[in-house]
Wavefront OBJ file of the C-alpha trace (Angstrom):
o trace
v -49.768 34.206 18.505
v -50.155 34.222 22.279
v -53.037 32.551 24.122
v -54.213 35.995 25.171
v -54.368 37.166 21.539
v -56.309 34.032 20.537
v -58.898 34.661 23.255
v -59.449 38.367 22.638
v -63.129 39.238 22.277
v -64.513 40.757 19.101
v -65.017 44.483 19.357
v -68.619 44.194 18.236
v -69.806 40.772 17.155
v -73.301 42.055 16.296
v -72.261 44.921 14.016
v -73.320 44.652 10.367
v -70.632 44.104 7.757
v -69.151 47.400 6.529
v -70.232 48.550 3.106
v -66.650 48.713 1.807
v -64.489 46.240 3.750
v -60.727 46.486 3.488
v -59.137 43.747 1.365
v -58.251 40.771 3.568
v -54.625 40.835 4.635
v -53.936 44.248 3.115
v -55.255 46.799 5.592
v -55.754 46.836 9.334
v -57.147 50.341 9.967
v -59.396 52.445 7.777
v -61.191 55.771 7.844
v -64.055 56.209 5.402
v -65.441 59.669 4.780
v -64.259 60.766 8.228
v -65.046 64.297 9.353
v -64.293 65.601 12.857
v -65.439 68.626 14.816
v -64.411 70.099 18.156
v -67.492 72.049 19.056
v -68.292 74.149 15.989
v -64.740 73.952 14.625
v -64.211 71.383 11.905
v -60.808 69.692 12.245
v -60.965 67.080 9.463
v -63.028 66.879 6.297
v -63.924 63.686 4.428
v -60.787 61.631 5.135
v -60.669 58.180 3.517
v -57.540 56.106 4.046
v -56.529 52.468 4.546
v -53.500 51.698 6.719
v -51.518 48.633 5.517
v -50.747 45.811 7.907
v -47.173 45.305 9.181
v -45.961 48.546 7.660
v -44.938 51.924 9.037
v -47.272 54.691 7.875
v -46.266 58.313 8.456
v -48.760 61.161 8.744
v -47.196 64.476 7.692
v -48.490 67.973 7.042
v -48.422 71.522 8.431
v -49.393 72.324 11.999
v -53.122 72.353 12.565
v -54.035 70.059 9.670
v -55.388 67.312 11.953
v -52.652 64.668 11.933
v -52.909 63.935 15.656
v -56.697 64.117 15.520
v -56.739 61.443 12.816
v -54.271 59.285 14.738
v -56.313 59.506 17.940
v -59.491 58.527 16.085
v -58.067 55.064 15.452
v -58.199 54.129 19.144
v -60.948 56.572 20.107
v -58.800 58.710 22.361
v -60.734 61.716 21.064
v -63.818 60.346 22.823
v -62.319 61.743 26.027
v -62.744 65.321 24.707
v -66.280 66.551 25.515
v -66.607 68.764 22.422
v -65.515 66.024 19.984
v -67.898 64.624 17.406
v -67.384 62.811 14.135
v -69.159 61.621 11.024
v -68.114 58.810 8.723
v -66.694 55.390 9.485
v -63.695 53.922 11.277
v -62.662 50.284 10.921
v -60.237 47.878 12.526
v -59.798 44.616 10.624
v -62.824 45.612 8.508
v -64.978 45.872 11.648
v -66.662 49.134 12.567
v -65.221 50.698 15.732
v -67.000 54.039 16.030
v -70.316 52.838 17.429
v -71.468 53.054 21.031
v -71.539 49.252 21.234
v -67.738 49.067 20.843
v -65.768 49.030 24.105
v -63.005 51.673 23.790
v -60.933 49.997 26.518
v -60.868 46.726 24.579
v -59.999 48.655 21.427
v -57.104 50.464 23.131
v -55.586 47.179 24.278
v -55.372 46.158 20.633
v -54.488 49.599 19.261
v -51.888 51.015 21.647
v -50.516 54.544 21.733
v -47.197 56.240 22.471
v -47.456 59.972 23.097
v -45.265 62.900 22.110
v -43.879 63.473 25.594
v -42.604 60.428 27.504
v -45.123 59.772 30.280
v -43.882 56.961 32.529
v -45.908 56.320 35.658
v -44.338 57.431 38.967
v -43.548 53.782 39.631
v -40.591 51.478 39.198
v -39.405 50.418 35.765
v -40.800 46.942 36.488
v -44.224 48.206 37.497
v -44.391 50.598 34.553
v -44.109 47.652 32.179
v -46.272 45.220 34.143
v -49.050 47.633 35.080
v -51.245 47.335 31.979
v -50.875 43.563 31.763
v -51.709 43.188 35.445
v -54.899 45.267 35.367
v -55.982 43.395 32.220
v -55.788 40.084 34.057
v -52.504 38.649 32.760
v -51.787 35.381 34.602
v -48.540 34.290 32.974
v -44.960 34.745 34.158
v -44.789 38.480 34.816
v -40.994 38.549 35.133
v -40.704 36.966 31.693
v -43.233 39.397 30.227
v -41.383 42.418 31.623
v -38.039 41.192 30.309
v -39.484 40.321 26.893
v -41.183 43.705 26.566
v -38.037 45.596 27.569
v -35.984 43.558 25.123
v -38.456 44.282 22.339
v -38.140 47.972 23.200
v -34.313 47.734 23.037
v -34.066 48.809 26.669
v -33.336 45.651 28.680
v -29.549 45.912 28.664
v -29.745 49.499 29.938
v -32.214 48.923 32.791
v -31.893 45.282 33.857
v -30.051 46.423 36.983
v -32.551 49.242 37.631
v -35.873 47.428 37.489
v -36.855 48.564 40.973
v -35.854 52.181 40.502
v -38.319 54.823 39.403
v -38.944 55.068 35.688
v -38.713 58.824 36.134
v -34.985 58.430 36.864
v -34.302 57.348 33.274
v -33.186 59.682 30.503
v -35.763 61.112 28.127
v -34.928 58.604 25.403
v -35.039 55.725 27.858
v -38.365 56.945 29.225
v -39.845 56.932 25.736
v -38.649 53.378 25.107
v -40.047 52.441 28.533
v -43.421 53.758 27.372
v -43.081 51.666 24.213
v -42.269 48.603 26.376
v -45.347 49.356 28.490
v -47.442 49.415 25.311
v -45.922 46.166 24.028
v -46.618 44.373 27.315
v -50.388 44.310 26.641
v -49.708 42.686 23.249
v -51.384 45.162 20.876
v -51.673 44.643 17.154
v -51.221 48.298 16.191
v -49.010 50.987 17.734
v -49.917 54.643 17.199
v -47.056 57.096 17.774
v -47.747 60.830 18.076
v -44.429 62.599 17.370
v -42.551 60.161 19.640
v -39.132 61.676 18.924
v -39.911 65.402 19.039
v -38.506 65.782 22.573
v -35.502 63.482 22.046
v -31.881 64.086 21.100
v -30.530 62.676 17.793
v -29.036 59.543 19.384
v -32.269 58.673 21.194
v -34.232 59.455 18.034
v -32.096 57.017 16.036
v -32.715 54.291 18.629
v -36.475 54.774 18.464
v -36.385 54.760 14.660
v -34.349 51.541 14.632
v -36.826 50.065 17.093
v -39.760 50.927 14.842
v -38.103 49.109 11.947
v -37.579 46.036 14.138
v -41.174 46.059 15.371
v -43.019 46.347 12.066
v -42.681 42.621 11.347
v -45.030 42.002 14.279
v -46.981 45.251 14.544
v -48.598 47.860 12.351
v -47.172 51.298 13.189
v -48.678 54.714 12.425
v -46.535 57.728 13.274
v -47.247 61.461 13.225
v -44.111 63.446 12.500
v -43.120 66.989 11.505
v -39.677 65.712 10.522
v -39.590 65.110 6.770
v -36.293 63.250 7.014
v -37.719 60.964 9.676
v -40.789 60.187 7.581
v -38.580 59.410 4.611
v -36.171 57.252 6.655
v -38.652 55.214 8.618
v -41.953 54.830 6.797
v -43.201 52.573 4.035
v -46.265 54.713 3.295
v -46.823 58.417 3.819
v -50.069 60.373 4.039
v -49.826 64.128 3.531
v -52.619 66.106 5.165
v -53.131 69.739 4.229
v -55.407 72.585 5.274
v -58.502 72.896 3.128
v -58.620 75.263 0.184
v -58.217 78.765 1.658
v -61.020 80.228 -0.489
v -63.985 81.333 1.549
v -64.103 82.220 5.211
v -63.923 80.413 8.495
v -61.669 77.663 9.830
v -59.812 75.486 7.332
v -60.156 71.778 8.199
v -57.555 69.170 7.362
v -57.936 67.127 4.186
v -55.948 64.247 2.741
v -53.862 65.589 -0.129
v -52.010 62.391 -0.993
v -51.339 58.880 0.290
v -48.565 56.998 -1.481
v -45.543 54.768 -0.938
v -42.992 56.969 0.791
v -40.391 56.846 -1.976
v -43.038 57.868 -4.516
v -44.467 60.692 -2.419
v -41.064 62.249 -1.767
v -39.707 61.887 -5.302
v -42.722 62.207 -7.598
v -45.659 63.598 -5.599
v -48.924 63.660 -7.519
v -50.554 66.564 -5.696
v -48.998 70.043 -6.047
v -49.822 70.754 -2.397
v -47.703 67.772 -1.337
v -44.798 68.981 -3.463
v -45.103 72.484 -2.029
v -45.059 71.135 1.520
v -42.170 68.680 1.236
v -40.035 71.268 -0.578
v -40.706 73.845 2.122
v -42.700 76.326 0.037
v -45.632 76.005 2.436
v -45.736 74.672 5.982
l 1 2 3 4 5 6 7 8 9 10 11 12 13 14 15 16 17 18 19 20 21 22 23 24 25 26 27 28 29 30 31 32 33 34 35 36 37 38 39 40 41 42 43 44 45 46 47 48 49 50 51 52 53 54 55 56 57 58 59 60 61 62 63 64 65 66 67 68 69 70 71 72 73 74 75 76 77 78 79 80 81 82 83 84 85 86 87 88 89 90 91 92 93 94 95 96 97 98 99 100 101 102 103 104 105 106 107 108 109 110 111 112 113 114 115 116 117 118 119 120 121 122 123 124 125 126 127 128 129 130 131 132 133 134 135 136 137 138 139 140 141 142 143 144 145 146 147 148 149 150 151 152 153 154 155 156 157 158 159 160 161 162 163 164 165 166 167 168 169 170 171 172 173 174 175 176 177 178 179 180 181 182 183 184 185 186 187 188 189 190 191 192 193 194 195 196 197 198 199 200 201 202 203 204 205 206 207 208 209 210 211 212 213 214 215 216 217 218 219 220 221 222 223 224 225 226 227 228 229 230 231 232 233 234 235 236 237 238 239 240 241 242 243 244 245 246 247 248 249 250 251 252 253 254 255 256 257 258 259 260 261 262 263 264 265 266 267 268 269 270 271 272 273 274 275 276 277 278 279 280 281 282 283
């Protein structure tokens, strides 16, 4: 563990202990009875899930079922949407993170995010990687940090001669790995990935998937994907979200149909909605 990780402040030292803490060493993120609205539209209903530490967890389900909404709850990115509101609890290391006393910026340093579309800054490769560490007060050897982060993102050999060229000059797959390197440079504990391969070709997709497997020994990874094969290849656990029972009127919020080890969910799903989705009968 780095000195910076050892000195990180608690998110909320004064918060009371949660009523149902995650078992020590088993889970790092949890949602408990989570419901989400955007204005009057309910996006998620009563989601309870625990995300295991140092594993890859995939979130699957049909479009509009709230996968990205759930992902973005874990580092409070949804707070940036004026119409967003939620009920229920969110936890990180068994500590509540949804209260006003929790600093979202501190949380996002520890729970990083990689978005669907590569979004490098209009800066050099070097400054893309170093930017977050610099503004967070990193005082170590920046050259070493940049190289280490690019190596961890399996990109160093491809860009070591281009460090002072714009990150926008890289290919799409390289840009996405640059964004992963930028996330790694601030030394998070969790990496959230929102369809990180949807805009990539098969070769770039394979590189990102291999990278995820390499990183899970040191990080917890949660990935949203529409690609059933990708979920099956890469993840240890899979959560299948579905639209609520269609009976009645109004918008159908997302609910958690099943959360199981990936090999179990794809071979012997317990919920008929999961089976219908993964076999293509609904989606």
